[in-house]
N, C-alpha and C positions, 0 to 999 in steps of 0.2 A: 672443124671437123665434129659430126658429131657421136656423141658417146653411144657404144653399144650397150644396151640393157637385157637385160635376162630374157622376157620375152622375144627377143628375137631367133633366140637357140629355139624355138619352137614353131614359128612360122613355117615351117615346113610340113610341120605333124598338123596346124592349123588349116591350114592349105589344101591336104588331106582330106581330110573330115571332110571341109566343106564343098569338096569338088566330088565324094564318096557320098559322102549322108547326106547333105546339105545341112547342115548342124554340126553344133560344138556350141560344147559347156568350158569354159575358158575359168580357170580358178588363178591367179596370181597375187599376190601381196603389194601393198603398196611398195610402190619403186621400179616394179618387173618393166614397166614402159606399156602395160597391153592399154592404156586407154589412145596414147598418143601415138604408136611404134604400129598396132595392127591396123587399122583403117586404109593408112600409104601403103602398108604391104600387099596389100589383096587390089589395088586399084587393077594390076594387069594381069589377071585370072581370067582364060577364057570363059570359066563358066558367067561372070560380070556381064561379057558381052557389049561393053561400054556403058552401064547404068551407073545408078550413084549407090553411093552406100549412105545409109541412115543410121550415124550412131546417137543412140539417145541416151541423155543425159539429168538426173534427176532435178538437178540445180540450173538455176539459169549463171550463176557466177559459175559454177564447172565448167558449164555449154562453151562460154565466150574465153575462159582460160585455156581450154585445149586444144579450141579451133585456133584460138593468138598464135597456141604453141604447136600446133603441125605446123600452120603456114611458116612461121618462122623456122621450121626444119625443112622446108624447100623452097627457101630464098624468097616466099612469095606474099604480098601481101592479103589479108582475107579475104574473100569474096572472091578469089580465083578458083583453085582446085579447092581451097579448103574455105567452107563460108557457115555460117551458122543460123538460126533463127529464135529467139526466144520471144516470150511476150515485149510486145513494144522496141522490139529490135529485129533487124533483118538486116544481113550481110552477106546476100548467095547470088552470083553473076551466072550467066549463061553459059561458060565454061565448070561453074563448080561441080566436085564431082563426089566430094565429101562432106555431108551435111552434118554440123552436129545442131541437135534440137533439144530441146526440151519433153519430158514426156507427154502433157497435155496439147500442145504442140503436133504431136505424131497420131495421137487420137484423132482430132478435124483431118489429119492427111488424109490418113486411111479410112475413115467413114467418105469423106468426098471424092476418092480415090479405091476403093477397096482391092482394086486389083494392084495397085504399086507399078503402073506402068512403067514408070522409069526408073524401076529401084529393082537390084540383085542382091541385094543383104540389108541387113534389119542388123543391128548391134545394141543390143542391152546392158549398158552400161550401169556398174555399181549398183547390181541388180537386189544387192542387199537392203537395199532400203526400203524394198518392198513399197512403195506410195501407190496408191490406189491406182492412180494412170500407166504406173509402170504393169501390173496386173494385167489390167484393161489391155494395153495395146499389147502384152504381150499373147490374150488369150486371141484378139482378132488377131493379129500376124500370124498364129498357128491356124484360125480358120481360113485365111488367104494362103497359107504355105500347104495346109492340106487339100484344101476340096476347088482352089481356082487357078494359083499358081506353082507349077511344080518346077519353076526355075527359080523359085524364089530360095535363099539362103537365108538362118536365122544363127544368130550368133548370142549368149549369155554372158555376160563377164562380170566379176568379181574378185574381191579377196577374202570377202566370209561370205559365203552362203551354203545353202544345202545343198552341194551337188550333186548326189544322187536324185535327191526331188525331182531337181531341174533335169537333170538329164530319163530321169523317166517320164517327165512329161511330155519331152520333147521326142520321144519312144526310142529311149534307151541312146541319144544321141551320145557320142565322142566325149571321152572329157580329157581338155588338156592341163597339165598342171604345170604351173611355171615356180622356180624359186623369185624370189625378190630381191630386190639392190637396196638394202637398207644396212645403215651403220648401228652399230651397239647402243642400245638403250638402256640404263640405268632405272630400273623402275622403286621408288621410295611409296611406300602405303605412308598416309597421315590421317589419323584418327579424327575425327573435327570433336572437339570441345562439347559438351552438354552443360547448360546451365541449369538450377532448379526451374527455370518459366520455359526450358523447353531449349532445341536446339540452336545453335549460334549461330546470325542470319551466315550464309555460305559468303557474302560478300567480306564478309570480316574475316573470316578463315581464311579464303583467297588474298587476303591484303598483308595476313602474315605472312601466309607463306610463298607470294611473291618478292616479299623482303628476304625470306631464307634462299632464295632464289639466285636472285640478282649477287646475293654475298656470296654462294658456294658456289654458280655455273660463270661460264660463258654463252655468249650468243642471243638472239631474240627468244621473247618469251611468248608462248601461246595458253593463254586460257580458256577453256571451254566450258559456260554457264549454261544453265537450260533456257532460257530467254534476254528479250530484250530488257528488259525491268530489271534484275540484275545486272547485266551490262552497261545499262546508265548510273547505276547505284555503286558497281565496283569503279567504273570511271569517275566518279564525283567524288568517292574517297582518294582514289590515288591521287587527284587535281587538288584534294585540301591538306595532302600530308603537310607537320609542319614545317620540315625540309625540303622541299622538291627537286628530286636533281633535273636540272637541266638538259643532263646528256639522254635520260629518260623521255621517250616518247611515248604515247597510248593511242593505239586507234582502236576501234569500235570494228565490226564483220559481222553483219546482218541482213536478211533476205531484204529489207524495207529500205536499205539505203542505197542512195544512187549509185548509180556508175563509176561516178567520180570520187565518191566517197569510199566505195568500195575497193575504189585501184589504190588508194593511198595506204592501204592495209599491205600491200603487194611490191609496194618499193621497197629497195633495198635500202638498209640502213646505212646513214651517213657514218664514216671512218669514226672513231671514236664512244659513238650514241648507241644504245640498244633500244630497241622496240619491243613494246607488251601490246599484242594483238587481243581482243574479248572478243570470241567469239560464239555463236552457237553452234548447232550442228552442223550447219553450212560448211564447216571447216575441213569437215571430216572426212570430204570423199574427193576426186580426181583434180587436186591444187595441192601447188606445191609456194608455200610460202619460204622468201629466201631468208635467208638467216637462221629459221626458227630451230634453236638446237633445245628449250625446253618447253614441255610442255605441263601444264598442271588442269587436272582434270577434276570437276566439280563431282562427276559421277552420276549427270542429269541431266536430263531431257524433257522438253516437254511437246507434248502429241496431241494429235485432237480424239477425242473419243465421244462418240457417237451414241446417246441413250434412245431406245425403244422407246421405251415409258414416257420420254417428255419430248421426243421429235425432235431434240437439239444434241447439239455438238458442245462441247466448254473442252477446252486446252487441262489438260491435265500435265503435272510434274510427275514424272517416274523415274525411278533407277534407268541407269542405261544397260545394253544389255553386254557379256564379254566381247560380242563380235566387235559392239561399237568401241566398246574401252580399245580393244587391240588397234581400231582403225586410228582413234586419236593419240594412243602411246606411240604409233606409228610416224605421226606428223614431225615427233624428234628425229627421227635418225633418217631423214630424209637427204640432208647435204652432210652431214657431220655428224659423229658420237653426238647422245645427247642424253638428258635425264629427262623420266616423267616423273609428277607429284599425283600420285594418285589419293582424297580426300575423302578413301573408308580403308577400312582393313582389310589386312591381308585374309582373312577369314570370311567378311561379307563379299569379296569378289569370286570365292568361289561359291557363293549363293546367290550370284547374277545369272540370270536365264542367258543360253545360249547367243538366244538371236532376239532382236527386236521384235514383238507381235507385230504381224502386216497389217496397214492402214486399212486393207478391204475388214476385216473381222471385227474393228472397232468404229470406223466413220460412218459419216452418213450416205448413204446409198443411192440418193434420189437422182444422182449424175450418170454415175454408173448405169442405171437400172433403165435411164433415159437415153444412155448412148447404145444399149443391148435392143435397148425397141427399137431404133432407130437402125441398127444392123439387121433387124428380121429378127430379134432372139426375144422371147416372150419369159423366158426361163432362164436363168444363169447355167443350169445343168445341160445345157445344150450347147456347151462353151467348154475348154479344158482349162483349169485352175489348179496350182498348186494350192490355195486354201478355197474351197468353195465356199460364197458370200453368203452372211445369215442369212436364215430365212425369216426370221423378225423382222429384221432391219429393211429386207426386201419387200416384204408386204408392205411396212410403211411408207418403204417408198413410192410404191405402186398407188398407195391412198392418197397418197401428198398430188404425186403427179396425175391422177384422175380429178383429183379436184383440181388444180390448174388447166385440167381440159387436155394436157398432151397425151396421155391416153383416152381409150373407149372402155365401155364396159368389158372388151374381152379382154385389156390388156395391150391392143394393139397400138401403135404412136399414131398420132391424128396430122393432118395440115398445119395443125397450130404447135403439134410437139416435136417436128420435124425444124421449124422456123427456131424454136425453142434450143435443139439439139445444136444447130447450125454456130449458133451464138458462140459458143465453148464456155455462155456462165452458168451459174449453177442456175438450178430451176428456177427456182424461187425469182432471182433477180431477171433471166432472161423473161417468162411471163412478164414480169412488172414493165420490162424495156418495151418490149414488144405491142401488148396493152397499151401503155401510157402512151407510146406514139401516137394508138390508133385515135387518142381521145387530145390530141394536140400536146401533151406534157414530154413527150420522148428525150428533150434536153437533161429536164429537171431528172427525169427516171434514170440517165447514164450518170448524170450525178452520184445520185445516191447507191445507186448499183456499184461506183467506183469506190466511193466509198466504204459501203459494207465490206469490201474485197479485200479494204487495206486495215491497219490500224488506227487506232483514234489519235487524231494529230494534237488535240489538247492536252497540258497536264495543269491540272487544278489543284489550286491552291487546298490545304485540308479544311472538308467542311462545306468547300464549295462547289462541289460536285453537281452540274449542269445535264439529266439527262436527255435535253430536248434537242435531237437532231435537226431541227431548222437552225439551231445555233451551229454548228457544224456546216450547211448548206450555204447559209450569210455568211460566214466568214471565206467559204470558195467564192462566192459569187465576188465578195468586196476585192479579193486577192485578183481575180479575173480581171477586175475595172480600177486595179491601183490604186486601190483605197487604202489607208492606212488602217491597221489593224489594233487597238490596245483596248485591253481590259484587266484592271488589277486583279482579278480573280483566277487570270489561268494565263500559262504560255501555252504560243504554238509550234508543233514542227514544222517551218514554212518550208522544208524540200519535199515531208508528205502531202502538204496543199500538193505541191508542182505537180507529185507524180499521180495523184487522185485526177488533176485536171487534165493530164497526159493521158490518162486510161479514158478519162469521160471523152476525149474529143477522137481517140480513136475507135473507141465505140460506135460513137454516131455516124462517123465517118463507115465504117463495117456497115452499119445497119442504115445508112442513108437518111440520118434523122435530120433533120435542117431547123433554124429558127435560132434565134440570141436569147430573147429573154425567158424568164421561169421564173413560175409565182408559187415562190416558199413555200406559203399558205395551202398548197395541194400537196404536199409532201407525206400528211396522213391517208389521204384516199390513194396515193400509189402504195404507198405499204402496204395497204390494206391486199391488194393485188397480192403482192408476195408470203404476207403471210395474213389470210384469210384466219386461219386458225388462232391468230394471235391478237385477233380484235378483242377488245376485253370494255367491258362495263364496269363502272366503281359500285362494287358493293354497297349498300343499303350505310347510312351515317356513316361511311368512311374516309378518310382527307387522303389516305394514300392506298388502300387495297383494292385491287380489281379480279373480276372472275373473267378468262379466255373462255374463246368460243371454243376451243377443245376441252373445257370442264375444269382446265388447274388453274390455281390462285397464282397470281402475279401480286409484286408490291413494290412500291419506290420505299426508299429508305430513309426519305423527308418530301414537306409538301415542293411544291415546283411549279412551274408555269406548265406542266403534262399535267401534272395530276389535278389540277383543279378542275380539270373537264371530265364528262358522263362518259364517254367515249374514248377510248383510245387504241393504238396499235403498238403493238411492242416488238422492236426489232430485236433486241438484243438481251437475250435473262442469264441466268448462271446456271440453268437448267435443273434445278431442285425439282423432285418429282411431283410435291404437292403444293407448294408455292415457291415459287420461282422468282427471286429479285430482279428488279428491273434496269438494266444499266443503260439503254438508250431507246426509246419512243418520239411520239408524235402524237399531235390531237386528232381524233377522228369526230365522228357526225352522225345522227340518226339520218339525216337526211340524207349522204352520203353510202352509208349503210343500205338505204331503200332504193337506192339509185344503180348501186353496182353487185346487192346481192339477193333484192327479192322473191329473185328465182328461185334460192335458197331456203327463202322462210316456209316453217311449215305451223298450221295450227293444230293444236294438239290439247282435249281436253283431260284437265287433272281434277285427281281429286287427292287431296293431302291432309295432312292432321297440322293444325293451326296451335300452336302449341300455346299462342297469349291466347286466342278463345278458348284454347281448351274444347274445341270441337273438330271435325271434319267437313272440310270446304269445299267446293266444286268451281272450278273457272276453266275459260279458254284460255292458251297461253300462244300468244305467237310468237316463236321461238329461231335465230339462229343458230346453229349447233346446243349449246348448253348456256347460252345466253336467252333469260325470258325480257323479252323486248317488251310485250305487252300482256298484264294478266286482267282480264272480264270475270268477277265470281258469277255464277249460275247457283240454280237453286234445283235442278236436275242433278241429285247425287245418287251415282250407281250405288245400292244397299248392299252389294258383296264387298266391293272395294271398301265402303267404310269399316264393313264390320272388321276387316283385314285390317285396315288401318288402327282400329279401337283396339280390336286386340293385342296387336305388336307393341299398345300403350300399356294396356293392364300388363302384359310379359315383360316389360321394360321396369313397369313401379312395384313388378313383385308381387301381383297381385293387389299391391296397397290399395288401388284407385277403387276397388269394389269395394260397396256397399257392405259392411261386416259388418253383425249386430253385436254383442256381447255372447248373448247364445250363441249365435253361428262359429264364431271363432272358438269357443268352448268345446264344443263337438267337433270341429277339425282340431285341434290339439289332442284331446280324448283319445280322438278315434288315431290320429297318427300316431300316437304314447303309445296306445297296446299294438297298432299291427309293429311298430321296433321293436317290441317282446318277441317277436316272432312265434307266442303262444296263439294266435289267434288267425287261423289261415283262413277262416272265413270272411274275414271283413279287409275291404282293399285299402288300398294305398292313401291315404289323403294328406299326404305331403306338399309342400308348397312344390318342389320340384314336380310332383305326379298330375296334381292340379294342373299347371302351366303346361305341360306334356299333353295333355288330355282336355286341353280349352274346345279343342274343335268339337267332342262329343256332348262334355255336361253343358258348354256355357253359349256357345255358338248360337245355339236356338232361341236363347232369353235373349239376345242381344239384337232382334229384327226389330228395327227401326228407332235404335236408339243411335242419333249421330254424335252424340257431345255427352261430357263429363256430369252435365246438368240432370240429363236421362237418366245416366248410366246410375247416378246417385239413388233414383227411383226406381231401378229393377228391382224385380222380385228375384233376389238372390237366396231366398231363403228356398224356393221349388227349385233351383237349377241346384245349390248345394243337397238337399233330400235326396235330389234324383238317381245321387251316385250309392245312397244307402236304400236296405229292405227297412221292414218295420220289424224285423226279428233283428236285424244286427245296430239296426238303434238299439233294442235293448239291451242286447249285449253291451254296449257301449256303455250305459247307465250305470247296468250292474257293476262293471268288470273296474270302471275308471269313474266313480262317480264326484259330480260336481262338486260336494261338500260331507263333511263326518259330523258324528256326534262324538264329544270327547265328554269325561267323565263328571263332568261339571251342568252337563246337559246342555251343553252352547253345541249349537252347528256352527263349525268351522269351513270354509271354504277351501278346497284343495288346487293350486296352482301348478298346472301342466307344466313338462321344462319345452324349451325351445326344441326347433328342427336343428339345431347348431352342436354339433358335437357327439361326444358317445351317450348313452342313453342315460336318463336322469331320473332317479324316481319325483314323483309326486310332492312337491313341500304343503306341508300344514302349519301354517305360523298361531301360535296360540300361548296365552299366559302360562307359566309355569305352574300356577296354584289350580288351572282348571288340569292338570294332568296328577294330581295324587291319588292315590291307588292305583293308577294301572301301572302294568308292570313289561305288558307284550306291547310290543311297538305295531301301530293298527299297518296292514298291508292291503294293494289292491292287485290288480290282473288275477285272479283269481288265487288270491293270498300267494303269490310269488313275488311281489317287488313292494319293498317295506317304506313306508311312508320316510319323506326327510323331516326331522320334524322341525322347527327354529322356536323355541321356548324363550319365549319373552319374559322381560321384568316388567314389573307393576307400569312402569313408562311406557312399555311396548316395544322394548331393544330387547334385539336376540343375546342372550349369556349365556348360550349351547344349543349347539347343533348336533344332531344324533340321528342315528337307526338303530339304536339298541335303548331304548328308554331303560331298562330292567340296570342295567352294569349304570347308566349314570345317576340312578339312583342311589345304588352302592357306592360306587367311586369317587362322584364330583359334586354331590348335590353337597354335600356339608360344607365344603370351602365357596361355592356360589352364596348359600347360605349367609356364610358368616358375613360375606359383602354386602348382602343385598338389605340383609336386618339393621345396618348402620344406616344404608342411605333411606331404608324405606321401612322403621317402625313399626307404623299404624297396621301392616299388612301381618296376616297370618304365617307364621315359617317354622313349622312342625319338625320336632328331632326326625320324626317317624314319618316318612314323608310314604310310605306303602300303605300306612294304616290311617293314614291323617283324610280329612275330609274335603275333597274336590270343591271349589270356589271361583266366582265368575267378581267375587266381591273383595275387598278387606279382609272381613271377618267371614269364615263360612256360619250357615246358619244351622240350627241342629235338626237336620232330615237328613234321609237315608241317603247314601251318594247312588248315583244312578251308571251303570258301565255304558262302555262305548259301545257307540252301532253302527255298523254305517249306511 
């Protein structure tokens, strides 16, 4: 007798909503039975009219599992009333009324049959996961629901979702809320310890908490980890424990495992034994693992993030949302009371986001945009979405699709684009397979596409990583032909290779690709079809650094069999905006580039600054994207462009490249000094900043015909600079900021004016102390407003006093200075009364009248 579940009390309400409003939103916690009890309960509805129910599940594992469970409830085999279809696996018979399918399968189905002629109800289950295909599928289904099929019904179900938003999207559809059937779950927060070097690895913390849970609880354990790497490392730690317990069995559960490997995690534990299931987010949704009483949640998940800036998607590890944390916690209370260990603090739990950010806002949208074009939609705003796709990502997707020939200049889908959409592959890969098949390389293209759609099956020893994608294809070829694979540098996952082979063969069958042999050396040419923007050329004199056709840098972490080539195609990069690390690549050639992309080559005339030559040079470049394939120097230099480049270099040098003479530099400094005093409004601002901003006016007319630093050194800078001053202004400068000053000894001493940095400083006069005897008033400049800064020197020319108050120096400090200097310079004149002494530029003064200072 099948148990009664909470959702069954709401079946009449659900039937009424679908009958009267044609749509319904069902909110029910884990264990309520919505996935397995709602679809069969609706099979006899008059409005269904004998048509099928499509139940969408976000994951293959959940699709198989719930189909098997519903079939068992009907005492039938899968493929009778209940069937399923996922990638590479289909069990649907002629009598099947309920088809459980993954979301990508539904996209293909509605594209092939927009009317959904044999379907009466489409149910979107676990919609909170918000994959890009679930959002796309719902948008297309609503379009059919509103415009083409007024007898079609829609239902959206989840335990954790924004019910009001979905109801509004469906025209304010009725909402059915059910209680769940779950047992109490005791929640413990376990903060991770932090080392000085950083956080403790999650696997180490999990090991400690697993030991704690095994000691404190009963039943099996489900451990949520962000990805396969963490699962494998934790499994290895558990296997290597000092005294492994034979009563404990460890199983892994993630998407890339085979169906047989996944099934092991679901098998009930043998009496007297306990199992530990290490899983990714795959175990959050519509599946129940028998015996699970304990959940250990790392609080992390791995999601794809697309960057419009790089055009690439990379996996990022992020904290789970509260909704996901609740889903995970609920796994511990499906069959009995349980316990959940959360590896974060209760305070941190309150900071979690309510829901996981939808994939449509973070993922590569090229597949979605192609699907929309195939639907006849050129702009996403023409359909209804919970979250409108990011416009920058949409634009970038359109650019890529246009490059691949899937869209025309008006954004409409081409015949080639329709073929691409029909494959169900990512547009890059579908384009490669279609074009590769046209070139007789279809089978190899299928291998490459299948491999790039899965995880790398090679695990290299430290320091032995090889990014050559041909190595992977050679291993696939070896396994197909039953050859032994041995290499001390790495280990391989044979199950993953078998999966890739299975996918590639199905791809070849679906696309009617025939052939038996492959030429792996053509890998680069095929990858270039997928990634024309990642065709890259080696940078000058570099062993591992490349420039891509998109204009971004890319590099290998070390020399390898691919990096020795001048041209490569990078298939996998880390997504860094400026300079990306290359994970997978293949050699390419200029010959192949000419053959496949010569219609995209452009010839451009360039005028550039050659730093090595110190001159403007011109040339004609043959370019592909940002790659310069050929460069030929020409003598015909554009004078305006040359002048722009030369002025840019002068700007960067802070005017230092100009041939300044001592006289011109002095004039510039004196004029700038007077302008900074604010007392001479008639004088122009001749600071470096002002000169740089006004170069177009005062300098450019004098640069005509100058293309090099050598010629620049011979330019008439004096005429250019003096054009900024009138004769009267120059007279003012000479009078108010003299280049030198006469001191009491009769000598003329130069004045050194301050730089343009910092606050206004007075000019400096360096003079031997004995040449200033008899002078009490400090000399002044700038209309007698600014005192000169005196650097009074010893007979050896070393400063002994810096002052702007000479009279005070004589009265207060001179006596101490005299004592010190008399001992070191006894032959020199050191009078007791400097104010009445004879100034001298010699050791002893001559008996002649002293002269006063003049400016």
